[in-house]
N, C-alpha and C positions, 0 to 999 in steps of 0.2 A: 523588483524587478530584475536591478541590477545583481542582487546579491545572488538568485539560482544561477544568474548568467556566472557571475567570476567564479561559483562554485564549480562548476561543469567545468571551465577553463583549467582552474587547478589539479581539478583530481585527473582530470583527462591527459595535461601535458606531467603530473607527476608518476603518472603508472600508462604511459602511453597507450592508454584506455580509453577513446575517445567513446563508442558505445558506451561500456561502464557506464562514464560519467554523467552520458546523459539518461541513462539510466536511472540513476543515485537520484539526482535530481528530479526529475517527474516521482521517481518512487516513495521517496524522502521529504524533501526540501518542498518540492509544492505538491503533490497528492493531487493531481490531475491535469488530466491534457488540454490541449488547444494550440489551435495552430499556431497563435505567435507566441507561444509560451517555448513549444516547441523548435520552431525555427529559431528564434533567438540563440538556444538552449543549444542547440545542433553550429550552430555559427562560429558561437565561440569555443565549446569542443575538439572541434576541426582545424579552426586557425589556429588554436595553442597547440596543439599534435603537429599540424604545420607546422611552425618556428622553432619547437622544440627536435623534430627531426633533423632540421636543416641543421642543427649545432653538433645532438649525437647519434642522428642515424635512426634508421626505422627498425632495430632489433628489437626484439620481445625484452621485457624485464629480466626475464629466466632463460637461463638455459636447461630447457626442458629435456631428459632424457626419450628414447624414443618408448612412447605408451602406448596399450590398442586394449579395447575391451574385446573380448574374445570368447567367453564363457556365462549364460545369463546368473547363474550361481554365485559369480562373484559379487551380485547385486547384495548380497547375504551381508559381507566383507564390505560394504558398503556401508549398510544399514546398518550397521554395529558402528562407523565411524561417525555414524550423522548423530548416535546414539551421546557417547563419547564427547561429540564435537558441543553437544548442546548444554550436559554437563557442565563441561571445562567455559564455557561462556555465563553461563550462569553464575559460577562461581565467581567469574571475574568480574561480572555486572556487579552481584550482589556485595563485592568485597568494596567497590569502589563506591556504590549508596550508604555504605554504611561506616565507611572514614571519612570520607569528605564533610556531608555535616558535621563531624563531630571537631576536626581539625580547625573547621571554619568558625568551631564558635568560642573556639580557647581566645584570651585576648589578643590586642589587633597586634602587639609588637613582636608574639610567637612567629606571627605570619613572615614577617622577616629571617625568621631564623628554620621554617619550616622546608622550604626546598634545598638547603645547604644539610641537610638533618636528612634530609631523601637522599640526595647526591651521594652525602657521604656513607649512607646503606649499600646504593647500588651500588658505590663505587667497590664496597669489602665483597658483593657478589662478583664481581669481575678480577677482585685480584686471590681473592679463590678458587677460581677455577672454571669461573663462565662470563669471560670479558662478552662473548656472544651478545649475551644477553642488551648489552651495551649500543647505543643507537639504534638503525634501522634493520640494522641485520640481513638486509642483500644477500651478501656473500656465504654469508652463514643459511641460508631460504636454499641457495644455488647446491651447497656443497649439501646438503640434508638430502636433495632430490637427487644427486648423484653417489646416494647410498654411503657415502664417507664418516656416517655417525652410529656409533653403535643405538639401537633402540631402547633402553635405559638411558643412555646421555639426552639423547631426543624429549623424555618425558621429563628430564629435569631441568633441562630447558625452557619445553614449555611453561612450568611450573615456576621458575624462577623470573620470566619474562614476564605472565601476570604479576607477581611480585613487585620487580621491578617498573611498569607501567604502574601501577597501583599507586606505590610511592609516589612519582612523577603526579600521577595526574591529583591528588587528592590534595598533595602540599602547594599545587600552583603553581607549579615548573611548567612552564610554553613547553608543549606537542601535541601529538594529535594521536588518533584511533585507529586508521587504518595501515601503515607500517606494524604496528605491534600486531593488530588484528590479522595479517598474513604470516609473521612470524612464529606466532604463537597455534597458527591453525595448521601452516608448515610442520613445525614440533610433533605436535601432538598428532601430526595425520602419519608421520614418519614412525614414530613409537609404537602407533594402533597397528600398523601396515605389520612393526618386526615383531609381535606379540603373535598376530594372528601367522606369521608363516611360521614363527616357530610352534605352535601347536597344531600345526593345519599346514605341512610343508606340501602339499598337494596343490597348494597357491602359489599361481606363476605370476602374480601380481609385483611389480617393482615395488620396492619401497619411494621411489620420486613419486610414482602414482598417487599413494596413499597421500607423499607431503602435498602434491600437486590438489588434490581431491578436498584434505585438510583446508586448504587454505580456501577454497571458498564456505566449507562448512561453517568454520565461526564465522565467516562475515555475515551468511545469514543467524546466525542464530543469535551471535552478539550485538549485529547494528541491525536485523530485522531488515533485512535488505533482502529477500530470495529471489527476484529477478537477477539483482544487479551482483548479486555471488557466482550465477552461473555465468555468466560473461564477462566478468573478472579473469575468474581461473583460465577462461578462454582466452583473453585476450592477452593475461601476462605470460602465456605459454604459447602461444599459436598450435595449440594443439586442440583440434575439432574433433579428436576421437575418441572422447572420453566423458562426452556429454550427457549420455543414459545414466553413468555413474555419479557424476556430478550432481545432476537433478535428483536422483533418487538419496544421495547422500544429504543434502541444502535439505531437500523437504524434510525428512527428517527431522532434522537439526532445529528448522525455526518452526516448524510445529511445538517439538518436544520443549524448547525453550520457550514457549510462548506459554503453556498449559503451566514448569516449573518457575515461571516470572510472566505474570501478564502486562505488568506496566513496561514499555522498553528503556533502555539506558537513556535513551536522548531526552526522554519525557522523565525523567527520575531527576537527574540533572537541572533541569531545567523549573521543577515543582521545587528541586531544593535550593534555588535562588529566587523562588519568590515569584516566577515568569507562570501564568496560567497560559498556556500554546495550545491551539488545537491540536489531537494528537494523530496524524494522520492515519496509522495502525486501528486507531478506536475507532475513527470517521470512517474507515472501512468498513469496518465490523459491524455497525451499525446498520439496525433494521432497518429501510425505508420504507415511512409511507406511502401507501399506492392509492391511486383514486377507488380501485376495488377497496379497499380498507372502511371508506366513507359511505361508497353508494348504497343507492336503498333499490329494492325491487323496483322492475317498469311499473309506473302507475297502469291499473286497470283500463281506463280508458284514454287511449291515442289517438285524438282527432287529424283528417285525410283534408292535406289543400286544396282536393277538388269539391272537397263536400259541401252544401253551401251555411251560413252563415245560420241561416232559419232551423235545419238538422244539429248543426253544435249546439245552440243555445237551450236545443228540448233535450238531447243526449245529456246533457249537464246541469240541468234545472235541479235532478234530484241533491247531487254530489257539492261537499262541502270543501271543496278544496278552490282555489281562486285565479290559477294559473295553468293553462291545460298544452302540452305539446302536440305540437303541428307538425305530419309527416308532410313534405313539402316533394312534389315529382321535378323533375328524375330522381333526387335525390336532395340531403341537407334535410334541417328542422330549425322550424320557428315555435313561436309562444305566444299564445294568444290569453289576455284576462277578462275572466267574467265582465266588470265594467263597459269591456270593449264590446263585448256580443250583448249585454242587458241596451246598450247605448243603439247600437244598429239596428235590433231588431223596432227601440220604440222610432226609429226614424224610418221604418219599413224598406229596410236593406235585407232582407231575410233570404233575398232570391241570390245576393252576393255569395261566389266564392271564398272561399278562409283565405287561399291566397292572392285573390286582389285587394281584400281589406289589413294584410299583414306590412310590411315593410319592406323592400327589395332585400336588405343583406340580411342573409339569416345567422340562424343562434350558432356560436362557437358551442363544438362539442369533443370530449375527451374520450380517451380510451381506457381501459379498466388499469393498463400495467405502466401508466406513467404517472410519473411521482406527483403525490397529492399536493405537490407546493405550485402545482400547473394548473390544479384549480382554481386556487386563490384570485390570480389572472381573469377568470370566466366569472366568476359568482357574483359579481358586482356586475354585471351586464343583464343579466337574468334572476328573476327568482329561479328558474330550475332551469339546471345542464344536464341534455343527455351524456350519456355515456353508452358507446358503439363501439360496435366488434371491429376489430382491426380490417378483417377480413372482406366487410362490406356496412358501411356507414347507414346504411337503410336496418339495419337488423338492431333493437336498442337492446342493450345489456344491463342497464341499470340509470337511476338518476341521482343527479346530487345537487344539495343545497349550499347556501352559504353556514347553513346551521349544522348541515350535517358533518364540512369539513372544520369549523371550528370545535364542534365534541369531537371528533375524531383527533385531534390533536392535543386537546383535555384529558384525554380518558388516556391518552399516550404520556401526557406528563405525569400525570397523577400515579399510573404503574411503575414510572421511574423512579 
């Protein structure tokens, strides 16, 4: 529990983005919502931001120029940016996934030299004219947003940052992914915006807007956090006027990157380290088995709780079943076994009503849309569990037994 709490606090303070920190932890670290988890994560994110702003102020991370979404046709340009971001994210991810295991497989003594060699090549990049790729690069992101670089140089910076971050990460040099992702996205977004404005002069969107949206695009495509990416852009910029372009571009980038590389980068890294951790993205996409997948059609004979024992024994005499559902008044269900009916008849109690001889406790019932594991908690209480309509519990949709549930799970595992 402390790990996601600490992650939320660190991310919120680093980027002055408490909402994004909470969303990222829930979306990628934990993968589920609960009151306890949400409360702890929110408190840690808020407290860290309060302390950070006490020392550094409440200004947004970047000085974003005035931007606005004016024409629906601009969404096509942002969708193109999403496509470019997806390819950039896949290239970034695949380069890390390719080189990291190969460097780790080299003799152990070389691992002491690998960071130094990586640093040497990154230094060469800075020496030969691109020192912007060294460090977090927040100042240069700010300059890109204010249109201080040409689109060709922005594209070069995006490519060199991918190279520099890959060299740093695969060599074992300590460093994160968030800041490089924002830098690459901003430079790539500015480059795509410059290209589109060159060929389509009627576009009035500024390079700063493309750079801002580009940060979210790469965040969504590379880190696979679509919701976090939207709020990250909004919080680091303090600008909520371009939320629609951000959502469009991020969605295109996220869907396309998943198609080109199904395994997220975090899962690639953990599997390379020999760890088999549950993939939250894969878990979210798994098909959930539901009660309706295992239930059978309703039995032909449903007994009425107001009916007599003798009438029930007569109606069930020719049937092969050993347990029968009983509909109780005014609502609820119960079950009666053939052995009980036979014993009551031998004792001369055929005139009694079924409701008078059955236990007061009602049989649990299920709904068709419930997860199938909900049935596992009920099937040990009775041979038959009724599946009823959500709108009216008196309407029987089907029945489910322990054998039905286990058979459905077995069929699903064989299919996988």
